[in-house]
C-alpha positions in Angstrom: 99.5 80.2 -15.4 96.1 81.7 -14.7 94.2 83.6 -17.4 95.6 87.1 -18.1 98.7 86.3 -16.1 102.5 86.6 -16.9 105.7 86.0 -15.0 108.9 87.9 -16.1 112.5 87.8 -14.8 115.7 89.6 -15.7 117.8 87.5 -18.1 121.4 88.7 -19.0 120.7 92.2 -20.3 117.2 91.4 -21.4 114.1 89.7 -20.0 112.5 86.3 -19.9 108.7 86.0 -19.9 106.4 83.1 -19.1 103.1 83.9 -20.8 99.7 82.3 -21.4 99.1 83.8 -24.8 98.3 82.8 -28.3 101.4 84.1 -30.0 104.8 84.2 -28.3 106.4 86.1 -31.2 103.7 88.8 -31.0 104.4 89.2 -27.3 108.1 89.3 -27.9 107.8 92.0 -30.7 105.5 94.2 -28.7 107.5 93.9 -25.4 110.8 94.6 -27.1 109.2 97.7 -28.8 108.0 99.0 -25.4 111.4 98.4 -23.7 113.5 99.7 -26.6 115.4 96.4 -26.8 116.4 94.2 -29.8 113.9 91.4 -30.1 116.5 88.7 -29.3 116.9 90.3 -25.9 113.3 89.3 -25.1 112.6 85.5 -24.7 109.0 84.4 -24.4 108.0 80.9 -23.4 104.3 79.8 -23.6 102.6 78.0 -20.8 99.6 75.8 -21.3 96.5 77.9 -21.9 93.3 76.2 -20.8 91.4 78.1 -23.4 92.3 81.1 -25.6 89.1 81.8 -27.6 90.8 84.8 -29.1 91.2 86.5 -25.8 94.9 85.8 -25.5 95.8 87.5 -28.8 96.2 90.9 -27.2 99.2 91.7 -25.0 97.6 92.6 -21.7 99.9 91.9 -18.7 103.0 90.4 -20.3 104.7 93.8 -21.1 103.9 95.1 -17.6 105.6 92.1 -15.9 108.5 92.5 -18.3 108.9 96.2 -17.5 109.0 95.7 -13.7 111.5 92.8 -14.1 113.7 94.7 -16.5 113.9 97.9 -14.4 113.9 96.4 -10.9 116.0 93.3 -11.8 113.5 91.1 -9.9 111.1 88.4 -10.8 107.6 89.8 -11.3 104.2 88.3 -11.7 101.2 90.3 -13.0 97.7 89.1 -13.4 94.3 90.7 -13.7 91.5 90.3 -11.1 88.2 89.1 -12.4 86.7 92.6 -12.3 89.8 94.1 -14.0 89.4 91.4 -16.7 85.7 92.2 -17.1 86.5 95.9 -17.4 89.5 96.1 -19.7 89.9 92.7 -21.5 88.5 92.6 -25.1 85.0 91.1 -25.5 83.0 89.9 -28.4 81.8 92.8 -30.7 78.2 93.9 -30.5 76.8 94.1 -34.0 73.9 96.0 -35.4 72.9 94.6 -38.8 70.4 95.4 -41.6 70.3 92.4 -43.8 68.2 91.6 -46.9 68.4 88.2 -48.6 66.7 87.2 -51.8 65.8 83.9 -53.5 63.8 82.7 -56.5 60.5 80.8 -56.4 62.3 77.5 -55.9 64.3 78.7 -53.0 67.6 79.2 -54.8 69.5 82.2 -53.3 70.1 85.1 -55.7 71.4 88.0 -53.7 72.0 89.7 -50.4 72.7 93.1 -49.0 74.2 93.7 -45.6 75.0 96.9 -43.6 76.8 96.0 -40.4 78.0 98.4 -37.6 80.1 97.1 -34.7 80.8 98.6 -31.3 84.6 98.4 -31.2 85.0 100.0 -27.8 87.7 102.5 -26.8 90.7 100.8 -28.5 91.4 99.2 -31.8 92.5 95.7 -30.6 91.6 93.4 -33.5 88.4 95.2 -34.5 89.5 95.8 -38.1 90.3 92.1 -38.9 87.2 90.9 -37.0 85.0 93.2 -39.1 86.8 92.0 -42.3 86.2 88.4 -41.4 82.6 89.0 -40.5 82.0 90.6 -43.9 83.9 88.1 -46.0 81.8 85.2 -44.4 78.5 87.0 -44.1 76.9 85.5 -47.2 77.3 82.0 -45.7 78.4 78.7 -47.2 76.1 78.9 -50.2 76.3 79.1 -54.0 75.4 82.6 -55.1 77.6 85.6 -55.9 75.5 88.8 -56.0 76.3 90.4 -52.7 76.7 93.9 -51.3 78.3 94.1 -47.9 79.2 97.3 -46.0 80.8 97.0 -42.6 81.9 99.8 -40.2 83.6 99.5 -36.8 82.9 102.5 -34.5 85.0 103.7 -31.6 83.0 104.2 -28.4 83.6 104.8 -24.7 82.8 101.2 -24.0 85.4 98.5 -23.0 87.4 97.3 -26.0 86.1 94.5 -28.2 88.5 92.2 -30.0 89.1 88.6 -31.0 86.6 86.1 -29.7 85.8 82.5 -30.9 84.2 82.9 -34.4 85.9 86.3 -35.0 82.9 88.2 -36.1 81.4 85.4 -38.2 79.3 84.3 -35.3 77.4 87.5 -35.5 76.9 87.8 -39.3 76.1 84.1 -39.8 73.4 84.4 -37.1 71.6 87.0 -39.2 72.1 85.2 -42.5 70.8 81.9 -41.1 67.7 83.5 -39.6 66.9 85.1 -43.0 67.1 81.7 -44.6 64.4 80.4 -42.3 62.1 83.3 -43.3 62.8 82.7 -47.0 62.0 79.0 -46.6 58.6 80.0 -45.2 57.9 82.3 -48.1 58.8 79.6 -50.7 57.0 76.8 -48.9 59.9 74.5 -48.1 61.5 73.7 -44.7 64.8 75.0 -43.3 66.7 71.9 -44.1 65.6 71.8 -47.7 66.5 75.4 -48.5 70.0 74.9 -47.1 70.5 71.7 -49.0 69.4 73.2 -52.3 71.9 76.1 -51.9 74.8 74.3 -50.1 78.1 75.0 -51.8 79.6 72.0 -53.4 83.0 71.2 -54.9 83.7 73.2 -58.1 81.0 75.8 -57.4 81.8 79.4 -56.7 81.5 80.8 -53.1 80.0 84.3 -52.7 83.5 85.7 -52.3 84.5 84.3 -55.8 86.7 81.4 -54.6 86.1 78.1 -56.2 85.1 75.5 -53.6 87.8 72.8 -53.3 87.3 69.0 -53.4 87.2 68.8 -49.6 84.0 71.0 -49.4 81.6 68.9 -47.4 78.6 71.1 -46.4 76.1 68.9 -48.2 77.6 65.9 -46.3 77.0 67.6 -43.0 73.4 68.3 -43.9 73.0 64.6 -44.9 74.4 63.5 -41.6 71.7 65.4 -39.6 68.8 64.8 -42.0 67.2 62.0 -40.0 67.5 63.6 -36.7 66.2 66.9 -38.0 63.0 65.3 -39.5 62.4 62.7 -36.7 63.0 64.6 -33.5 59.7 66.3 -32.9 58.2 69.6 -33.8 60.7 71.9 -32.1 63.9 71.6 -34.1 66.2 74.3 -35.4 69.0 74.0 -37.9 71.8 76.3 -39.1 75.0 76.0 -41.3 78.3 77.9 -41.3 81.7 78.1 -42.9 84.9 79.3 -41.4 88.4 79.9 -42.7 91.4 77.9 -41.8 94.4 80.2 -42.0 94.7 84.0 -41.9 94.2 84.3 -45.7 93.3 87.4 -47.7 96.8 87.8 -49.0 98.6 88.2 -45.7 101.8 86.3 -44.9 100.6 83.1 -43.3 103.5 80.8 -42.4 103.5 77.5 -40.5 106.9 76.5 -39.3 108.4 73.6 -37.4 111.9 72.6 -36.3 112.8 69.0 -35.6 116.0 68.1 -33.7 117.4 64.6 -33.4 119.2 64.0 -30.1 119.6 61.1 -27.8 117.9 58.9 -30.4 114.7 60.9 -30.2 113.0 63.5 -32.4 112.3 66.7 -30.6 109.6 69.1 -32.0 110.0 72.9 -31.6 107.3 75.2 -32.9 105.9 78.5 -31.6 102.3 77.2 -32.1 100.6 77.8 -28.8 98.6 75.0 -27.3 95.4 76.7 -26.1 93.4 73.6 -25.3 93.1 72.3 -28.8 96.0 69.9 -28.4 98.3 71.2 -31.1 101.3 69.5 -29.5 99.6 66.1 -29.8 98.6 66.9 -33.4 102.2 67.7 -34.3 103.5 64.6 -32.7 101.0 62.5 -34.6 101.8 64.1 -37.9 105.6 63.8 -37.4 105.1 60.1 -36.5 103.1 59.5 -39.6 105.4 61.3 -42.0 108.7 60.0 -40.5 107.4 56.5 -39.9 108.4 56.5 -36.2 106.5 55.5 -33.1 104.9 58.3 -31.1 107.0 57.4 -28.0 110.2 58.3 -29.9 108.9 61.9 -30.4 108.9 64.7 -27.9 107.0 68.0 -28.2 108.5 71.1 -26.4 106.7 74.1 -25.1 106.8 77.1 -27.5 109.8 79.3 -26.8 111.2 82.1 -29.0 114.8 81.0 -28.3 114.3 77.5 -29.7 111.2 77.5 -31.9 110.6 79.1 -35.3 107.8 81.6 -35.7 104.7 79.7 -36.7 102.3 82.7 -36.2 99.5 83.2 -33.8 97.2 80.4 -32.7 94.1 81.9 -34.2 92.0 81.5 -37.3 91.9 77.7 -36.8 95.2 77.7 -38.6 97.8 75.7 -36.6 96.6 72.2 -37.4 96.6 72.9 -41.2 99.6 75.3 -41.6 102.0 74.2 -38.9 100.8 70.6 -39.3 102.0 70.8 -42.9 105.3 72.4 -41.9 105.9 69.5 -39.4 105.0 67.0 -42.1 107.5 68.5 -44.5 110.3 68.5 -41.9 109.5 64.9 -41.0 109.6 63.9 -44.7 113.2 65.3 -44.9 114.1 63.3 -41.8 112.6 60.1 -43.3 114.6 60.5 -46.5 117.8 60.8 -44.5 116.9 57.7 -42.6 116.5 55.8 -45.8 119.8 57.1 -47.1 121.6 56.3 -43.9 120.3 52.7 -43.9 121.1 52.3 -47.6 117.4 51.6 -48.4 115.8 52.7 -51.7 113.4 55.6 -51.3 110.7 56.0 -53.9 108.0 58.7 -54.1 105.7 60.3 -56.6 104.6 63.9 -56.5 101.6 65.6 -57.7 100.6 69.3 -57.6 97.2 70.3 -56.4 94.8 71.6 -59.0 93.4 74.3 -56.8 96.2 75.4 -54.5 98.9 76.8 -56.8 102.4 75.7 -56.0 101.5 73.0 -53.4 103.3 69.7 -54.0 102.6 66.7 -51.8 105.0 63.8 -51.7 103.5 60.3 -51.9 105.6 57.3 -51.2 105.4 54.2 -53.3 103.6 51.3 -51.5 106.9 49.5 -50.8 108.6 52.6 -49.3 105.5 53.5 -47.3 105.5 50.1 -45.6 109.0 50.7 -44.1 108.8 51.7 -40.4 111.7 52.8 -38.1 112.2 52.9 -34.4 114.4 54.7 -31.8 117.5 52.6 -32.5 117.5 53.7 -36.1 117.8 57.3 -35.1 121.4 57.0 -33.9 122.7 57.8 -37.3 120.9 61.2 -37.3 121.8 62.4 -33.8 122.6 66.1 -34.0 120.8 66.8 -37.2 118.0 69.4 -37.6 115.2 69.7 -40.0 113.1 72.8 -40.6 109.7 72.7 -42.3 107.9 75.7 -43.6 104.6 76.2 -45.3 103.1 79.4 -46.7 99.4 79.5 -47.0 99.4 81.5 -50.3 96.2 83.5 -50.8 95.0 86.5 -52.7 94.5 90.0 -51.3 91.1 91.5 -50.8 89.9 92.9 -54.1 92.6 91.1 -56.1 92.0 91.4 -59.9 91.9 87.7 -60.6 89.0 85.6 -61.9 88.6 83.5 -58.8 90.7 84.8 -55.9 91.7 82.4 -53.2 90.6 84.0 -50.0 91.7 81.1 -47.7 93.7 77.9 -48.2 90.9 75.9 -46.6 87.4 76.2 -45.1 85.6 74.1 -42.6 81.8 73.6 -42.9 79.3 72.7 -40.3 75.6 72.0 -39.7 74.1 72.2 -36.1 70.7 71.0 -35.0 68.9 72.1 -31.8 66.2 69.8 -30.4 63.8 71.1 -27.7 61.7 69.3 -25.2 58.0 70.1 -24.8 58.9 72.5 -21.9 61.3 74.5 -24.1 64.5 73.1 -22.5 67.2 71.9 -24.9 67.1 68.1 -25.2 70.1 67.7 -27.5 72.5 69.5 -29.8 73.8 67.7 -32.9 76.9 69.1 -34.5 78.1 67.7 -37.8 81.5 69.1 -39.0 83.4 68.7 -42.2 87.0 68.4 -40.9 88.8 67.1 -43.9 90.8 64.5 -42.0 90.4 63.5 -38.3 93.8 63.6 -36.6 92.8 63.1 -32.9 89.2 62.1 -32.5 88.9 62.7 -28.8 90.4 66.1 -29.1 88.2 67.0 -32.1 85.0 65.9 -30.4 86.0 67.9 -27.3 86.4 71.0 -29.5 83.0 70.5 -31.1 81.3 69.8 -27.7 82.9 72.8 -26.0 82.2 75.2 -28.9 78.6 74.1 -29.1 78.0 74.7 -25.4 79.7 78.1 -25.7 77.3 78.9 -28.5 74.3 77.9 -26.3 75.4 80.4 -23.7 75.8 83.1 -26.4 72.2 82.3 -27.6 70.4 82.0 -24.3 72.1 83.4 -21.2 75.1 85.7 -21.7 74.8 89.4 -21.0 77.3 92.2 -20.6 75.3 95.2 -19.3 77.0 98.6 -19.4 76.2 101.9 -17.7 78.0 104.8 -19.4 80.8 102.4 -20.5 81.2 100.7 -17.1 80.4 97.0 -16.9 77.7 96.2 -14.4 78.2 92.4 -14.3 80.3 90.3 -12.0 81.7 86.9 -13.1 78.8 85.1 -11.5 76.2 87.3 -13.3 77.6 87.3 -16.8 75.4 84.4 -17.7 78.0 81.9 -18.7 76.2 78.6 -19.5 76.3 76.5 -16.4 77.3 72.8 -16.4 73.9 71.6 -15.0 72.1 73.4 -17.9 74.3 72.0 -20.6 72.5 69.7 -23.0 73.9 66.5 -24.5 76.0 67.3 -27.6 76.4 64.7 -30.3 79.5 65.4 -32.4 79.6 64.0 -35.9 83.0 64.5 -37.7 82.7 64.2 -41.5 85.9 63.2 -43.2 86.4 64.3 -46.9 89.7 64.4 -48.7 90.7 67.3 -50.9 93.0 69.6 -49.1 96.6 68.6 -50.0 98.3 69.8 -46.9 98.6 68.4 -43.3 97.1 65.1 -44.5 93.9 67.0 -45.3 93.2 68.2 -41.7 91.2 71.4 -41.4 91.1 73.2 -38.0 87.8 73.4 -36.2 88.6 75.7 -33.3 86.3 78.6 -34.3 83.6 77.1 -36.4 82.3 75.0 -33.6 80.4 77.9 -32.0 79.2 79.7 -35.1 76.0 77.8 -36.2 74.8 77.1 -32.7 73.0 80.3 -31.9 70.9 80.4 -35.1 70.1 76.7 -34.7 68.8 77.5 -31.2 66.9 80.5 -32.4 65.3 78.4 -35.1 64.1 75.8 -32.6 62.6 78.5 -30.3 60.9 80.1 -33.3 59.0 76.8 -33.8 58.4 76.5 -30.1 56.9 79.9 -29.3 56.4 81.5 -32.8 58.6 84.5 -31.9 61.1 85.5 -34.6 63.8 87.1 -32.5 66.8 88.9 -33.9 68.6 89.9 -30.7 70.6 87.8 -28.3 70.2 86.5 -25.7 66.8 85.1 -26.7 63.9 86.1 -24.5 61.0 84.0 -23.3 62.9 80.7 -22.9 63.3 78.6 -19.8 66.9 79.9 -19.6 65.8 83.6 -19.6 66.4 85.7 -16.5 63.4 86.6 -14.6 62.7 90.3 -14.9 62.6 92.2 -11.7 
């Protein structure tokens, strides 16, 4: 399906919807509420989404197609035109921020105070959660705890703002990272050094009070770019970021997966939407690993509310970690049954994580782990089903506990922007702590795409409004063009420590967060202008003023 498009058809005494969204159960719930139907009378099947970027979290056209199909008893397709999309579909929030950051004479961060106000547009959308995430991440991936953050989202007569890749953190981290560059100047050290001195490390306390787990690899990402930062000429910028994996902050956050054995194959059913990140491939790989079966004996099915358990929305870089763990747990059950059916001894040891309460990870003995099965072995399990579920247990905002767990995992990243003498970008280098690489090609594609998106955010994108009406067309929005895109070197950093989903941490959102401040830092060295608004002015990519 095209973006912002849905097809609906009458089905028994309900309706069937083909949708390109990020959460089929959200679409089902909201459509059933509108039609006054029980939820089981609305079936939603997800189609491949070339890219979600948060923009498919809102129900936009699905309910309209369903309404026509239900009332008229005919198949109906509804989609937005480009101009309709530009007018009504949620955009990234505009932020206005007043930020003060402090450090001691050695460059060690001591405190920060932030007042942030966002233009939420005419409707709520996800403005509240976006503001919350922006504030909980605003202090950055550093080791200091004295912070004062005040955030307000304001209704205006502008088009609505909602979820967009980075979910508010893109904006606040931009301000935080620029202040770090200024502090480095005052102390007399360079931008790489101030970040390395303050980089959060395992066992230290994040600004939100959570203890950094053993997978924390920010320092490793800084080490990975150190040589390129110091040996790529005078016009180089650097920035760091962290981003949650999972919804967190005490909200119910379940990953779920159902495996069915039929015709000597394992069939995977989960509602996790594939929005270009390849979650179907990830689940196949994890089931293959956990069950000890070849990939060709496993089939992933499109998300459908009639067949797949609710794995939540594909957002918050959560599906690889949460639904990946659910798939692993279901596959472990299947593997145990294969051992029992074959009369083979199955041995495992278990250990509980020392930082995620209640998480237990099964580890097979070397002899058991060496056993592999194939399609012919599955005949004894035909007809059986296995359901895996994982709850990412976290603490609520303001929880009265010593070190609240805000999120089950964080990803960390460092981006470097290198300019040519003429001010064009020669190269972007993006080092990402991903815990465990599941599919390298898909991962590198995520990093490259997010970095290029961040370049557009920093240099060319504009959404001009006149009394709430968008003045841009698709061709004048300033999306970064392919012929302007620089080379991107993706550097995945693997560091064990998260005891779920084989240690894999989602990277969907974080890939675009440190890019803009890294680009701004490079141009600050190039032209001496400390700019705090986007897109940057006075660059080779800037529009010529009429």
